[in-house]
Structures are given as C-alpha cells and as structure tokens.
N, C-alpha and C positions, 0 to 999 in steps of 0.2 A: 409370777403367775397373777393374772388379774381376772376379775369377772365384773361385768357391768350389766345393769338392767336397763332395757330400752322400753320406752312407752310408745307404742305405735298404734294409733287410732284406739286408744283406750285399753289395748291389750299389752300385757307385760311379757316381754321376751327376755331370755337370759342369753348372754353371749359370754363364752369363756375363751380365754386365750392364754398361751404360755410362751415364754421366750426359750428358744432352743438354740444353743450355740452349735455352729457348724464349722468343722475343720476340713479343709481340702487336703486329701492325703495322696493325691496323684498329680503328676505334672500335667497329664492330659486334662484333668479336671480344672486345673488352674488356667490353662490356656483357652479351652473352648467350651467346656461343659457348663450349662447353666445350673444354678442351685435348684434343688427340688422346688416345685411351685404348685399352687392350686390352679386347676384349669378354669374354674369358674368360682364365683362368690359362694355358691352353694356346695362346692366340693368338700367332702369329708376328708379326703386323702390328698396328700402331696404326691405328685407324680415323680417317681424316681427314674432319672435317665441312666442309660447304660454308658458306663465310662470305658469305652473301647477305643483302641487305636484303629481298628479296621472292622468291617462287618464280620459277624460270627454266625455260622450256619448251625441250626439245631435240627438234627435228623429226627424223624419220627421215633418215639420210644426212648429217646435219650434225655439226659439231664446235663445241664451246664451251670457253672457258677459264674455270675456276671458281677463285676465290681461296680460300685456307684461312684467311687472316687471321693467319698465323704465319710467322716465319722461325726457323731453327734453327742451332745451332752444333754441328757434329760435331767432337769433340775430338781427332781423330787422322786423319792423311792415309791411314791404312791401313783406314779405315772409310768406307763410302758408304751413303747412304739410297736404297732402291729403292721407287718408288711403283708399286703393282700395282692392277689393277681389283678390285672386290669381286665374288666369284663369284655371289652372289645377284642383283645388278643385271645382270650379264652373262647369266646363264642365263635369268632371267625376263623381262628387258626389252631385252636386246641393248646395254646400256650398258657400254662398255669404255673403255680409254684410247686416245687417238688415236695414241700412239707406243708402244703395247704395254706398255712398262715405262719409267717415268721414272727418271732417274738424278740424285741430288743429290750432287754432289761435296763433299768436306770443306771446300773453300774458297768455296763458294757461301753467301752470307749474305742473299740476297733472300727475298721471300715465296715460299712454296711455292704454285705454281699447278698445277692439275690440268686437263689437256686431255682432255675427255670426248668420245666419239663415240657416236652412236646408230646401231647396226647393226640395230635392230629395225624393225618395220613400223608402229609407232605412236609418236606423240609421247610423250615422257616428261618429267615435271616434277620438277626437283630443288628440294627445299624448303630453306629456311634451316636450317642445322644438321644436315641429312641426311648420314649417313655415305656418302661417295661413292667412296672409294679407301682403300688401306691402305699404310702406310709400314713397311718392314722394313729393319733395319740389318744390313749384311753386311761381312765382311772383304774387303779389296782387296789383291791381289798386284800389284806392279809387275813387269812383264816386261822382261827384257833380251833383245833379239832377236839371235840369232846365225845369220847366213846360212850355209847349207850346200848341198851339191849332192845329198845323199841323206838320207832319213829312215829311221828304223828300220822294218823290215817288220813287218806284223801280218797276222793271218788275214783281216781285213776289207780291208786295203789302201786303195785309192781308191774302194771301193764307197760310193756316196752315197745319195741319196734312195730309201728303200725297199729298200736292199740287204740289210738284216738280216731281212726278212720282215714279216709283219703282226703 
C-alpha cells in the first residue's frame, strides 16, 4: 500500500494506491477475458467483465449470478472491495445488482460473483467479456459500540425520511 503527495501548480493532491493480487479461477478467463481495468484515469471503479462461455439472457424481473473468473487478495483488513452497478446498464436497460452493493471482505478468497437483476421491461443479454459491474476499494473502520442512554442533540434530531426537505 502506498500513498504519495503530488504538487500540481502549487496545490497538493493525494494519490493512494494498493496492490491487489488477482487469481484467474476459470479456464475461460485464462484464455480470453481481460483482467478488470479502469476505463479512464479518473475512474473510481475497475470494470468487471462477465466470464461467460456464451451470451446469457436476463428476463425482466429475474436475477442471475454471473462469474467474473477471478478471485482477489485484499492486502489489509482495513480495506474492502465494493461491487457497484454500472450506471449505463442501469439507466439504459434497468440492469443493476440484486443486492444494491456487493461487499468483498478482506478475508474472502473465492471467485467474485456478480448478482444482476433486470428491473427493465425487456430481456437483456449479457455477452462474454461485457463490463457488467465495477469494483471500488474503500477503507474500513472497525467500530467499538458503546451503549448509552442519550445521544448528542442536533438540529435534525430524530427527523428521518424526508425531514430535511426535497
């Protein structure tokens, strides 16, 4: 894990990076599938390709589990991998994750499987190698819970759903 500070036109920016070991766990992945990659320099998430032998249709209102063909090793218990939907698939076709966000714990060493759901009105076909989700690495804070009888008061207080306006 590294971090470096860059000085660009008098402004300091921080860049963080980590090394993630990737193991190919599928013969299909070894032959043809690219490893996950960032689409642009500014991308937060690595695009996860579908490791499929043939196209797979997702009917409206159904869920499917799609393998990525890879397992990863997260180097630190204070880092997690989060799997998010790709916004283009969600907005154009209604294809999203069945569990909203997938969590990859640092001690999980199995294949990354993406559970997709078709919220759209039409069948959608996932093609082999298609970018279907994205993987973002984030810091994890372990919480120590301390039971109390009172919480610090705020202006919002117990105001929940919609309490701050539109």
